[in-house]
C-alpha positions in Angstrom: -12.3 -30.5 -3.8 -11.7 -26.7 -3.8 -12.6 -26.5 -7.5 -15.8 -28.4 -7.0 -16.9 -26.2 -4.0 -16.0 -23.1 -6.0 -18.2 -24.1 -9.0 -21.1 -25.2 -6.8 -21.3 -22.0 -4.6 -20.4 -19.3 -7.1 -23.6 -17.6 -8.3 -23.7 -15.8 -11.7 -25.7 -12.6 -10.9 -23.6 -10.0 -12.6 -20.7 -7.7 -11.4 -22.9 -6.0 -8.8 -23.8 -9.2 -7.0 -22.5 -9.8 -3.5 -20.3 -12.7 -4.7 -18.7 -10.7 -7.6 -18.0 -7.8 -5.3 -16.5 -10.1 -2.7 -14.2 -11.7 -5.4 -13.2 -8.2 -6.6 -12.4 -7.1 -3.0 -10.4 -10.3 -2.4 -8.4 -9.9 -5.6 -7.7 -6.2 -4.9 -6.7 -7.2 -1.3 -4.1 -9.6 -2.6 -2.7 -6.9 -4.9 -2.6 -4.4 -2.1 -0.8 -6.7 0.3 1.8 -7.9 -2.2 2.4 -4.2 -3.3 2.8 -3.1 0.3 5.2 -6.0 1.0 7.2 -5.2 -2.1 7.5 -1.6 -1.0 8.7 -2.6 2.5 11.1 -5.0 1.0 12.7 -2.3 -1.1 12.8 0.1 1.9 14.6 -2.5 4.0 17.0 -3.5 1.3 17.9 0.2 0.7 18.5 0.7 4.5 20.6 -2.5 4.6 22.9 -1.2 1.8 23.4 2.1 3.6 24.0 0.4 7.0 26.6 -1.9 5.4 28.2 1.2 3.8 28.5 2.9 7.2 29.6 -0.2 9.0 26.7 -0.3 11.5 25.7 -3.7 13.0 22.1 -4.7 12.6 19.8 -7.7 12.3 18.0 -7.9 8.9 14.9 -9.6 7.7 12.9 -9.1 4.5 10.5 -6.6 6.1 12.3 -5.4 9.2 15.6 -4.1 10.4 16.6 -4.3 14.0 19.5 -2.3 15.4 21.9 -4.0 17.8 22.5 -2.1 21.0 26.1 -3.4 21.1 27.0 -1.8 17.8 28.3 1.2 19.6 28.2 3.4 16.5 28.2 7.1 16.8 25.6 8.5 14.4 26.2 11.7 12.5 23.4 13.9 11.1 24.2 12.8 7.5 24.0 9.1 8.5 20.6 9.7 10.2 19.1 11.6 7.2 20.4 9.0 4.7 19.5 5.8 6.6 16.1 6.9 8.0 15.1 9.7 5.6 16.2 8.7 2.1 14.1 5.5 1.8 10.6 7.1 1.7 11.9 9.9 -0.6 13.3 7.2 -3.0 10.0 5.3 -2.9 7.9 8.4 -3.6 10.2 9.2 -6.6 9.7 5.7 -8.0 6.0 6.1 -7.4 5.9 9.2 -9.6 7.6 7.3 -12.3 5.0 4.5 -12.0 2.3 7.1 -12.1 3.6 8.4 -15.4 3.6 4.8 -16.7 0.0 4.3 -15.4 -1.1 7.4 -17.4 0.1 5.7 -20.6 -1.8 2.5 -19.8 -5.3 3.9 -20.6 -6.3 0.9 -22.6 -4.4 -1.8 -20.7 -6.1 -4.8 -19.1 -7.9 -3.9 -15.8 -5.7 -6.2 -13.8 -2.6 -4.4 -15.1 -4.1 -1.0 -14.3 -5.1 -2.2 -10.8 -1.6 -3.4 -10.1 0.0 -0.1 -11.2 -2.7 1.9 -9.4 -1.9 0.2 -6.1 1.9 0.4 -6.6 1.9 4.0 -7.6 -0.6 5.0 -4.9 1.5 3.3 -2.1 4.8 4.6 -3.3 3.9 8.2 -4.1 2.3 8.4 -0.7 5.3 6.8 1.1 6.9 10.1 2.1 3.7 11.9 3.2 2.5 8.9 5.2 5.9 8.5 6.8 5.8 12.1 7.8 2.3 11.6 9.4 3.5 8.5 11.2 6.7 10.2 12.3 5.0 13.2 13.8 4.8 11.6 17.2 6.8 8.4 16.8 10.6 8.4 16.9 11.1 5.4 14.6 11.7 4.8 10.9 11.4 8.1 9.0 10.4 9.7 12.3 14.0 9.5 13.5 15.1 11.8 10.6 11.9 13.9 11.0 12.6 14.6 14.7 16.1 15.8 13.8 14.9 18.0 10.9 11.9 19.5 12.9 12.7 19.5 16.6 9.5 21.3 17.6 6.5 19.1 18.3 4.1 22.0 17.5 5.7 22.5 14.1 5.6 18.8 13.3 1.9 18.7 14.1 1.1 21.8 12.1 3.1 20.5 9.2 1.3 17.1 9.4 -2.1 18.8 9.3 -1.1 20.7 6.2 0.0 17.4 4.5 -3.2 15.7 5.6 -5.3 18.5 4.1 -3.3 18.3 0.8 -3.8 14.5 0.7 -7.5 14.8 1.3 -7.7 17.5 -1.3 -6.1 15.4 -4.1 -7.9 12.2 -3.1 -10.3 12.5 -6.1 -7.2 12.4 -8.3 -6.5 8.9 -7.1 -10.3 8.1 -7.1 -10.2 8.7 -10.9 -7.3 6.2 -11.3 -9.1 3.5 -9.4 -12.3 4.0 -11.3 -10.3 3.3 -14.5 -9.6 -0.2 -13.1 -13.2 -1.2 -13.5 -13.8 -4.2 -15.7 -17.3 -3.3 -16.7 -19.2 -0.1 -17.3 -21.9 -1.2 -14.9 -19.7 0.1 -12.1 -19.6 3.6 -13.7 -23.3 4.2 -14.5 -24.2 6.3 -11.5 -22.9 7.7 -8.2 -24.0 4.7 -6.1 -22.4 2.2 -8.4 -19.1 4.2 -8.4 -19.1 4.3 -4.7 -19.9 0.5 -4.5 -17.0 -0.2 -6.9 -14.6 2.0 -5.0 -15.6 0.4 -1.7 -14.9 -3.1 -3.2 -11.7 -2.2 -5.0 -10.1 0.1 -2.4 -11.8 0.6 1.0 -12.4 -3.0 2.0 -9.0 -4.2 0.6 -7.3 -1.4 2.6 -9.0 -2.6 5.8 -8.5 -6.3 5.2 -4.9 -5.8 3.9 -4.0 -3.7 7.0 -5.1 -6.6 9.3 -3.1 -9.1 7.3 0.0 -6.8 7.2 -0.1 -6.5 11.0 0.6 -10.2 11.0 3.8 -9.5 9.1 4.8 -7.1 11.8 5.8 -9.9 14.1 7.2 -9.8 16.9 5.0 -6.6 17.3 7.8 -4.5 18.9 7.5 -1.8 16.2 4.2 -0.5 15.0 5.6 2.2 12.8 5.1 0.3 9.5 1.5 -0.6 10.1 0.9 3.1 11.1 2.1 4.3 7.7 -0.3 1.8 6.0 -3.1 3.1 8.3 -2.5 6.7 7.2 -3.4 5.6 3.6 -7.0 5.5 4.6 -7.3 9.2 4.2 -8.5 8.7 0.6 -11.2 6.2 1.4 -12.6 8.4 4.1 -12.6 11.5 1.9 -14.2 9.7 -1.0 -16.9 7.9 0.8 -18.0 11.2 2.5 -18.4 13.0 -0.8 -21.4 12.8 -3.1 -19.8 14.1 -6.3 -20.1 11.7 -9.3 -17.2 11.2 -11.6 -17.5 11.2 -15.4 -17.1 7.8 -17.0 -13.5 7.0 -17.8 -12.6 4.8 -20.8 -12.1 1.2 -19.9 -11.0 -1.8 -21.9 -13.5 -4.5 -22.8 -13.1 -7.4 -20.4 -14.3 -11.0 -20.0 -15.6 -9.9 -16.5 -13.7 -12.7 -14.8 -12.0 -11.8 -11.5 -9.8 -14.8 -11.1 -8.6 -16.5 -14.2 -8.4 -19.8 -12.4 -10.2 -21.0 -9.3 -7.0 -22.1 -7.7 -5.6 -18.6 -7.8 -7.1 -17.8 -4.4 -5.4 -20.8 -2.8 -2.1 -19.9 -4.6 -2.2 -16.3 -3.4 -2.9 -17.4 0.2 0.0 -19.9 0.0 2.3 -17.2 -1.3 1.4 -15.0 1.6 2.1 -17.7 4.1 5.5 -18.5 2.5 6.4 -14.8 2.6 5.5 -14.6 6.2 7.8 -17.5 7.1 10.6 -16.0 4.8 10.1 -12.6 6.5 10.9 -14.2 9.9 14.3 -15.4 8.9 16.9 -13.0 10.3 20.5 -12.4 9.6 23.1 -10.5 11.7 25.4 -8.0 10.0 
């Protein structure tokens, strides 16, 4: 039934048609969400290993760690910096490695480049976005940040400096996402480039943030969604700039977004299964 509905309603008006852009946004949204969940999974797994090493009681799930008030553990500064501060640093380091890999994938398939673009973008910006989120919120990386920079004024000033740097280098990432285009039609002029960027980044970031909020259940900690929200700096900076980028080299593609019509349903089912798996908790 789904396959019949898909063939019946899918128009063939080219890559700039409303349907093609919607498909592209949907595909990129799935990649963004799965990449963000993978990053959070790695962060929680790293924290779990450190907490087990220090003998601290906690409740673990795939995407969250809850500390038990009855643990009665006396935290040292080294423990605070390692448990709360090392995770984002580790993610950013891995992101830089992925970025080097991405630079060597100049003629890879557009789906591969889109995956590595999202992963490297999320991970490289893990540390700066956690600093922005931890400026006012004593949670996650913010716990270590409060200990390192006790003054609120200095934290705010430092965060504005980081935000200015992120906005300043936003076109660096813009260039990477343009290279994920599967047809040169997206690169012909400024308007097409902005249309493509909106479809492949801006709309997926908005839709993905909404979906990821659902993974934040039971909504007692909004620190993780806040770090994802901070990623929007690039979209805002790009959409407000009229500069056109030179055409990057892209690999010839069959211009198909989904290889199979059932991929949409399979991606959705995978997200639902991950949500249920993420709500299973273990006490340590």
